[in-house]
Every structure is written in structure tokens, then in C-alpha cells.
Z-matrix of the N, CA and C atoms (Angstrom, degrees):
N
C 1 1.427
C 2 1.535 1 106.08
N 3 1.330 2 117.61 1 135.51
C 4 1.456 3 122.39 2 178.13
C 5 1.502 4 109.33 3 -124.67
N 6 1.311 5 114.59 4 135.88
C 7 1.479 6 122.23 5 178.32
C 8 1.532 7 105.67 6 -125.99
N 9 1.347 8 116.36 7 128.97
C 10 1.466 9 119.73 8 177.13
C 11 1.504 10 109.32 9 -140.93
N 12 1.366 11 114.88 10 161.61
C 13 1.436 12 118.93 11 178.96
C 14 1.535 13 108.20 12 -141.51
N 15 1.327 14 115.67 13 -177.73
C 16 1.459 15 120.61 14 -179.62
C 17 1.518 16 110.66 15 -117.81
N 18 1.321 17 116.13 16 27.58
C 19 1.454 18 122.46 17 -177.27
C 20 1.518 19 113.05 18 -80.30
N 21 1.330 20 118.17 19 -156.06
C 22 1.452 21 120.42 20 -176.69
C 23 1.509 22 115.81 21 -75.55
N 24 1.304 23 116.39 22 -6.78
C 25 1.497 24 120.02 23 179.76
C 26 1.514 25 111.46 24 87.74
N 27 1.312 26 114.11 25 -174.03
C 28 1.447 27 122.25 26 -177.82
C 29 1.531 28 110.40 27 -91.22
N 30 1.322 29 118.41 28 149.65
C 31 1.463 30 119.90 29 177.98
C 32 1.540 31 109.81 30 -68.04
N 33 1.323 32 114.21 31 152.02
C 34 1.490 33 118.89 32 176.91
C 35 1.517 34 110.92 33 -55.70
N 36 1.307 35 115.74 34 134.85
C 37 1.476 36 120.86 35 178.96
C 38 1.516 37 114.35 36 77.73
N 39 1.307 38 117.82 37 13.00
C 40 1.479 39 119.40 38 178.93
C 41 1.491 40 112.52 39 -59.34
N 42 1.330 41 115.61 40 131.23
C 43 1.459 42 122.08 41 -179.84
C 44 1.536 43 107.76 42 -134.22
N 45 1.329 44 119.53 43 111.27
C 46 1.453 45 121.54 44 -179.29
C 47 1.512 46 113.16 45 -54.15
N 48 1.335 47 117.00 46 -32.82
C 49 1.452 48 121.85 47 -175.99
C 50 1.552 49 108.82 48 -68.42
N 51 1.297 50 117.55 49 -24.32
C 52 1.479 51 121.04 50 -179.20
C 53 1.537 52 112.54 51 -101.21
N 54 1.340 53 116.75 52 -5.62
C 55 1.443 54 120.42 53 -179.09
C 56 1.514 55 111.15 54 -63.02
N 57 1.328 56 117.22 55 143.57
C 58 1.451 57 120.35 56 -176.79
C 59 1.522 58 112.23 57 -103.04
N 60 1.323 59 117.84 58 -5.79
C 61 1.449 60 121.49 59 -178.38
C 62 1.512 61 112.43 60 -70.33
N 63 1.302 62 115.74 61 142.23
C 64 1.474 63 122.12 62 -177.25
C 65 1.547 64 111.11 63 -62.33
N 66 1.324 65 115.97 64 -42.54
C 67 1.452 66 119.86 65 -179.80
C 68 1.502 67 113.26 66 -58.91
N 69 1.315 68 116.57 67 -45.77
C 70 1.466 69 121.78 68 179.84
C 71 1.534 70 110.25 69 -65.71
N 72 1.295 71 116.94 70 -39.19
C 73 1.468 72 119.66 71 178.72
C 74 1.521 73 111.37 72 -65.71
N 75 1.323 74 117.67 73 -38.39
C 76 1.448 75 121.27 74 176.91
C 77 1.525 76 111.50 75 -64.21
N 78 1.325 77 116.66 76 -44.33
C 79 1.458 78 121.83 77 177.76
C 80 1.520 79 110.93 78 -58.11
N 81 1.322 80 117.05 79 -45.77
C 82 1.454 81 122.07 80 -179.26
C 83 1.535 82 111.19 81 -63.47
N 84 1.325 83 115.42 82 -44.65
C 85 1.449 84 120.34 83 -177.79
C 86 1.538 85 110.51 84 -62.38
N 87 1.329 86 117.19 85 -49.12
C 88 1.456 87 120.26 86 -178.49
C 89 1.530 88 110.09 87 -63.67
N 90 1.334 89 118.23 88 -42.39
C 91 1.472 90 118.75 89 179.99
C 92 1.520 91 111.23 90 -62.16
N 93 1.288 92 116.97 91 -43.00
C 94 1.489 93 119.73 92 179.72
C 95 1.508 94 113.23 93 -69.17
N 96 1.342 95 116.45 94 -35.13
C 97 1.464 96 118.20 95 178.77
C 98 1.525 97 110.35 96 -64.60
N 99 1.307 98 117.43 97 -29.10
C 100 1.483 99 122.04 98 -179.61
C 101 1.533 100 111.33 99 -97.98
N 102 1.305 101 116.92 100 24.64
C 103 1.504 102 122.50 101 179.13
C 104 1.501 103 111.84 102 54.55
N 105 1.314 104 117.76 103 36.97
C 106 1.477 105 122.47 104 -178.85
C 107 1.534 106 109.58 105 -117.40
N 108 1.297 107 112.46 106 -158.03
C 109 1.458 108 118.22 107 -178.28
C 110 1.513 109 111.49 108 -157.14
N 111 1.325 110 114.83 109 173.90
C 112 1.456 111 122.92 110 179.23
C 113 1.524 112 107.04 111 -129.64
N 114 1.301 113 117.54 112 124.16
C 115 1.435 114 124.95 113 179.11
C 116 1.516 115 107.86 114 -116.77
N 117 1.311 116 117.11 115 148.85
C 118 1.459 117 120.44 116 178.35
C 119 1.500 118 111.75 117 -142.69
N 120 1.321 119 115.96 118 163.45
C 121 1.439 120 120.90 119 179.55
C 122 1.526 121 108.86 120 171.00
N 123 1.309 122 117.18 121 -171.34
C 124 1.472 123 120.95 122 178.34
C 125 1.506 124 110.18 123 -75.89
N 126 1.336 125 115.36 124 147.68
C 127 1.467 126 119.72 125 175.61
C 128 1.515 127 111.12 126 -87.75
N 129 1.281 128 115.99 127 166.52
C 130 1.466 129 120.69 128 176.69
C 131 1.541 130 113.16 129 -63.31
N 132 1.311 131 114.27 130 -19.73
C 133 1.472 132 120.18 131 -177.83
C 134 1.516 133 113.06 132 -100.62
N 135 1.307 134 117.53 133 10.37
C 136 1.456 135 122.23 134 175.21
C 137 1.534 136 115.01 135 95.79
N 138 1.299 137 117.75 136 -8.10
C 139 1.446 138 121.41 137 -177.49
C 140 1.518 139 111.51 138 -95.31
N 141 1.313 140 116.93 139 -143.61
C 142 1.439 141 123.87 140 178.12
C 143 1.517 142 111.77 141 -103.84
N 144 1.350 143 115.65 142 153.91
C 145 1.440 144 123.45 143 177.59
C 146 1.520 145 108.08 144 -135.72
N 147 1.330 146 115.53 145 132.51
C 148 1.440 147 121.61 146 172.03
C 149 1.527 148 107.83 147 -125.95
N 150 1.318 149 114.81 148 136.70
C 151 1.480 150 120.46 149 178.19
C 152 1.526 151 107.47 150 -126.01
N 153 1.336 152 114.68 151 125.26
C 154 1.452 153 121.59 152 177.21
C 155 1.521 154 108.14 153 -106.63
N 156 1.325 155 117.30 154 127.04
C 157 1.429 156 121.50 155 175.75
C 158 1.512 157 109.39 156 -116.35
N 159 1.352 158 115.62 157 134.35
C 160 1.472 159 120.37 158 -177.82
C 161 1.502 160 107.95 159 -127.69
N 162 1.302 161 116.35 160 146.60
C 163 1.468 162 121.81 161 177.74
C 164 1.552 163 107.85 162 -91.97
N 165 1.332 164 114.60 163 128.08
C 166 1.450 165 120.21 164 178.50
C 167 1.530 166 108.32 165 -88.67
N 168 1.339 167 114.15 166 145.62
C 169 1.445 168 121.23 167 176.93
C 170 1.535 169 106.46 168 -75.69
N 171 1.308 170 118.16 169 120.54
C 172 1.459 171 122.22 170 -176.98
C 173 1.536 172 111.27 171 -56.96
N 174 1.309 173 118.42 172 -37.22
C 175 1.457 174 122.92 173 -179.59
C 176 1.540 175 110.48 174 -68.60
N 177 1.310 176 117.85 175 -36.03
C 178 1.445 177 122.53 176 -179.29
C 179 1.539 178 112.44 177 -73.20
N 180 1.328 179 117.49 178 -26.74
C 181 1.463 180 120.30 179 -176.33
C 182 1.518 181 113.60 180 -88.62
N 183 1.363 182 116.22 181 -2.62
C 184 1.464 183 119.59 182 -179.54
C 185 1.487 184 111.82 183 -83.85
């Protein structure tokens, strides 16, 4: 899942692992619990982009 905006973007040196906000911590925890990850960077529209990747259980997807 990817979420992006056209806002001011992320501050220089932004690191989700060091973020103190509750929302970012919840996103990181859920992504890691599901053997996934959280990637970030600039969006195509000049703002911020976050991409969450999750691993699906092969048995559940059959």
C-alpha cells in the first residue's frame, strides 16, 4: 500500500525508526509483526510518500 501527498514533504534526515509520533510507531509495529516493512521518500507530486509492504500467508491466500 502506498500513500502520498503534495504537501511540504519530509524533513531532511527523516527516519521512521527514530520518529516519536504514535502513528508512525503503530505503522512500524504492524508492518514488522506481519514480516513487512515501511519505506518512505518524496512523492511524485513533491510531498511525502510512504509504502507499506506486508507478507501474505500462503495458506491464507489459497
